[in-house]
Backbone as a chain_set.jsonl record, in Angstrom:
{"seq": "MAKRGKIGAIWRRLPRAQTMTEYALILTAVALVALLGYELMGRDLSNNVSRTNSTLTSS", "coords": {"N": [[0.827, -1.188, 0.0], [1.963, 1.23, 0.778], [3.799, 1.518, -1.218], [2.238, 2.018, -3.478], [1.258, 4.507, -2.795], [3.575, 6.086, -2.952], [4.152, 5.895, -5.683], [1.897, 7.104, -6.696], [2.302, 9.692, -5.727], [4.58, 10.438, -7.149], [3.525, 10.311, -9.716], [1.643, 12.374, -9.628], [3.311, 14.601, -9.49], [4.53, 14.579, -11.924], [3.393, 16.051, -14.238], [4.095, 18.718, -13.558], [6.888, 18.612, -13.527], [7.305, 17.958, -16.172], [6.38, 20.289, -17.431], [8.267, 22.148, -16.494], [10.539, 21.134, -17.734], [9.86, 21.562, -20.408], [9.774, 24.371, -20.438], [12.472, 24.877, -19.928], [13.65, 23.833, -22.246], [12.523, 25.537, -24.184], [13.581, 27.994, -23.34], [16.303, 27.469, -23.754], [16.311, 27.197, -26.551], [15.533, 29.792, -27.337], [17.695, 31.243, -26.325], [19.785, 30.197, -27.894], [19.004, 31.05, -30.47], [19.115, 33.824, -30.095], [21.856, 34.122, -29.563], [22.954, 33.175, -31.973], [21.886, 35.077, -33.733], [23.166, 37.363, -32.74], [25.831, 36.701, -33.266], [25.773, 36.621, -36.06], [24.973, 39.223, -36.764], [26.401, 40.874, -35.143], [28.965, 41.995, -35.766], [28.327, 43.699, -37.89], [26.559, 45.446, -36.6], [28.279, 46.567, -34.719], [30.103, 47.865, -36.401], [28.376, 49.742, -37.596], [27.637, 51.303, -35.375], [30.125, 52.334, -34.642], [30.733, 53.805, -36.944], [28.635, 55.687, -36.91], [29.225, 56.988, -34.504], [31.715, 58.13, -35.17], [30.903, 59.872, -37.197], [29.218, 61.603, -35.784], [30.964, 62.748, -33.916], [32.822, 64.043, -35.535], [31.387, 66.039, -36.714]], "CA": [[0.0, 0.0, 0.0], [2.844, 2.394, 0.829], [4.429, 1.638, -2.527], [1.263, 2.646, -4.355], [1.207, 5.918, -2.412], [4.758, 6.755, -3.498], [3.984, 5.971, -7.131], [0.885, 8.141, -6.921], [2.915, 11.002, -5.482], [5.449, 10.713, -8.302], [2.657, 10.535, -10.868], [1.026, 13.698, -9.487], [4.337, 15.611, -9.721], [5.031, 14.436, -13.284], [3.057, 17.161, -15.137], [4.867, 19.9, -13.177], [8.255, 18.386, -13.989], [7.254, 18.017, -17.628], [6.258, 21.696, -17.781], [9.565, 22.787, -16.247], [11.438, 20.677, -18.789], [9.478, 22.269, -21.626], [10.239, 25.75, -20.296], [13.931, 24.872, -20.064], [13.951, 23.635, -23.67], [12.165, 26.774, -24.883], [14.578, 28.995, -22.961], [17.535, 27.116, -24.455], [16.129, 27.517, -27.967], [15.556, 31.255, -27.469], [19.072, 31.689, -26.094], [20.572, 29.836, -29.071], [18.614, 31.945, -31.565], [19.674, 35.143, -29.781], [23.303, 34.033, -29.74], [23.208, 33.065, -33.405], [21.612, 36.4, -34.298], [24.235, 38.27, -32.327], [27.036, 36.328, -34.001], [25.621, 36.987, -37.461], [24.806, 40.666, -36.947], [27.203, 41.612, -34.174], [30.014, 42.787, -36.408], [27.675, 44.759, -38.648], [26.051, 46.436, -35.648], [29.431, 47.26, -34.154], [30.603, 48.773, -37.433], [27.416, 50.844, -37.746], [27.742, 52.164, -34.194], [31.403, 53.039, -34.744], [30.581, 54.795, -38.016], [27.742, 56.751, -36.411], [29.983, 57.715, -33.495], [32.705, 58.943, -35.884], [30.183, 60.925, -37.897], [28.719, 62.577, -34.815], [32.079, 63.472, -33.269], [33.524, 64.872, -36.517], [30.507, 67.127, -37.166]], "C": [[0.874, 1.256, 0.0], [3.51, 2.62, -0.522], [3.5, 2.338, -3.505], [1.155, 4.142, -4.042], [2.386, 6.696, -2.972], [4.644, 6.917, -5.007], [2.952, 7.041, -7.469], [1.447, 9.532, -6.726], [3.829, 11.387, -6.636], [4.59, 11.051, -9.515], [2.006, 11.92, -10.815], [2.032, 14.813, -9.769], [4.816, 15.616, -11.167], [4.636, 15.601, -14.2], [3.853, 18.435, -14.817], [6.301, 19.776, -13.673], [8.317, 18.457, -15.511], [7.172, 19.469, -18.086], [7.575, 22.424, -17.577], [10.575, 22.393, -17.314], [11.13, 21.391, -20.095], [9.938, 23.72, -21.574], [11.754, 25.836, -20.468], [14.338, 24.701, -21.523], [13.636, 24.887, -24.482], [13.188, 27.859, -24.587], [15.906, 28.728, -23.657], [17.442, 27.474, -25.932], [16.179, 29.024, -28.198], [16.969, 31.785, -27.289], [19.959, 31.369, -27.295], [20.263, 30.738, -30.261], [19.187, 33.337, -31.328], [21.181, 35.158, -29.988], [23.675, 33.966, -31.215], [22.963, 34.408, -34.094], [22.688, 37.399, -33.95], [25.519, 37.979, -33.099], [26.953, 36.774, -35.458], [25.593, 38.498, -37.672], [25.704, 41.5, -36.052], [28.253, 42.501, -34.804], [29.413, 43.948, -37.177], [27.16, 45.858, -37.717], [27.195, 47.242, -35.051], [30.003, 48.259, -35.151], [29.676, 49.981, -37.611], [27.5, 51.812, -36.575], [29.034, 52.971, -34.253], [31.335, 54.13, -35.811], [29.715, 55.973, -37.576], [28.47, 57.618, -35.389], [31.006, 58.629, -34.167], [32.036, 60.116, -36.593], [29.725, 62.011, -36.934], [29.851, 63.384, -34.179], [32.818, 64.366, -34.24], [32.681, 66.045, -36.971], [30.573, 68.33, -36.27]], "O": [[0.57, 2.229, -0.69], [3.757, 3.757, -0.924], [3.95, 3.175, -4.287], [0.978, 4.95, -4.954], [2.228, 7.833, -3.416], [5.0, 7.963, -5.549], [3.125, 7.797, -8.426], [1.111, 10.452, -7.472], [3.846, 12.544, -7.054], [4.904, 11.981, -10.258], [1.839, 12.565, -11.85], [1.638, 15.877, -10.247], [5.454, 16.579, -11.592], [5.51, 16.109, -14.902], [4.244, 19.156, -15.735], [6.865, 20.743, -14.185], [9.289, 18.966, -16.07], [7.841, 19.839, -19.05], [7.96, 23.241, -18.413], [11.376, 23.219, -17.751], [12.047, 21.786, -20.815], [10.44, 24.244, -22.569], [12.257, 26.772, -21.09], [15.271, 25.357, -21.987], [14.401, 25.256, -25.374], [13.614, 28.57, -25.496], [16.567, 29.665, -24.104], [18.397, 28.001, -26.503], [16.804, 29.483, -29.155], [17.395, 32.679, -28.021], [20.798, 32.185, -27.675], [21.175, 31.144, -30.982], [19.69, 33.966, -32.259], [21.721, 36.12, -30.536], [24.613, 34.633, -31.652], [23.75, 34.824, -34.943], [23.081, 38.204, -34.794], [26.211, 38.9, -33.534], [27.937, 37.247, -36.026], [26.135, 38.994, -38.659], [25.756, 42.721, -36.199], [28.408, 43.654, -34.402], [29.932, 45.063, -37.124], [27.304, 47.046, -38.004], [27.09, 48.459, -34.896], [30.348, 49.381, -34.778], [30.144, 51.11, -37.758], [27.439, 53.025, -36.774], [29.035, 54.163, -33.946], [31.822, 55.241, -35.605], [30.044, 57.127, -37.851], [28.345, 58.842, -35.409], [31.149, 59.786, -33.772], [32.559, 61.231, -36.582], [29.832, 63.2, -37.235], [29.697, 64.581, -33.934], [33.397, 65.368, -33.818], [33.218, 66.977, -37.57], [29.891, 69.324, -36.52]]}, "num_chains": 1, "name": "protein.A"}
């Protein structure tokens, strides 16, 4: 009887653990997309900021 109670307790916690795992996977995917976007556009953005800064300071 005690064994069935433990299994029931684990079974009741399963949806919460599944939701946390899904959130972790989504967060990982968002972080990877953000990192990839930064890597692809980071140099271009840095160059644009430097160019804008030079233009503003020379004017």
